[in-house]
C-alpha positions in Angstrom: 48.0 149.9 82.2 51.7 151.1 81.9 52.4 149.9 85.4 51.0 146.5 84.8 53.0 146.0 81.6 56.2 147.2 83.2 55.6 144.4 85.7 54.8 142.1 83.1 58.1 143.0 81.5 60.2 142.3 84.6 58.8 138.9 85.1 60.8 137.3 82.4 63.9 139.0 83.8 63.5 137.6 87.2 62.5 134.1 85.7 65.7 134.2 83.5 68.1 134.9 86.6 66.6 132.1 88.3 67.1 129.7 85.6 70.7 130.9 85.1 71.2 130.6 89.1 69.7 126.9 88.8 71.6 126.3 85.8 74.8 127.4 87.6 74.1 125.1 90.6 72.9 122.0 88.2 76.5 122.4 86.2 78.2 121.5 89.5 75.4 118.7 90.2 75.2 120.3 93.6 73.4 122.8 95.6 75.9 124.8 97.9 74.8 123.2 101.2 76.0 119.6 99.6 79.4 120.7 98.9 80.4 120.7 102.4 78.7 117.3 102.7 80.6 116.0 99.6 84.0 117.1 100.6 83.4 115.7 104.3 82.8 112.2 102.5 85.7 112.7 100.4 88.1 113.7 103.3 86.6 110.7 105.5 87.6 108.3 102.8 90.7 109.7 102.3 91.5 109.5 106.2 90.5 105.8 106.0 92.8 105.1 103.3 95.8 106.8 104.8 95.0 105.1 108.1 94.9 101.7 106.3 98.2 102.3 104.5 100.0 103.6 107.5 98.9 100.9 109.7 99.9 98.3 107.2 103.3 99.4 106.7 104.1 100.9 110.2 104.3 96.9 111.7 106.6 96.1 109.1 110.2 96.4 110.6 112.2 96.9 107.3 110.2 99.9 106.3 111.5 103.1 107.3 109.5 105.2 109.2 110.2 108.6 107.4 109.4 106.6 104.0 105.8 106.1 105.6 105.4 109.8 106.2 106.6 110.6 102.9 104.9 108.3 100.8 101.4 108.2 103.0 100.9 111.1 105.3 102.3 114.1 103.3 100.2 113.3 100.3 97.3 113.1 102.1 98.1 116.6 103.7 98.6 118.2 100.5 95.3 116.5 99.1 93.6 117.9 102.3 94.7 121.5 102.0 94.0 121.3 98.3 90.4 120.3 98.7 89.9 122.4 101.9 90.4 125.4 99.6 88.6 124.2 96.8 85.4 123.6 99.1 85.4 126.8 100.2 86.2 128.6 97.2 83.5 127.1 95.4 80.9 127.6 98.3 81.9 131.5 98.2 81.7 131.4 94.4 78.3 130.0 94.4 77.0 132.3 97.3 78.2 135.3 95.8 76.8 134.6 92.3 73.5 133.4 93.9 73.3 136.9 95.9 73.6 138.8 92.9 70.2 137.6 91.7 
């Protein structure tokens, strides 16, 4: 009888842990495997914008090529590095939190 009540006593704790884990994931609105997909799409759209901007300005003779780099390529590189770090930090954080439960 005691053993059965002990198991029943642990069941709500396990359920609440699963709820907390699913709440954590729903706060971000994504499951960990979707983070990578989200950032890949974000990076692809940023690359397309970068290439469009560079090619539009590259063939205009009055625009300095260094100015193109500073205004187009450099911000993209900073953007890419920041989101690259954020992407893996969020994945590691969620995997670490979900491994505790």
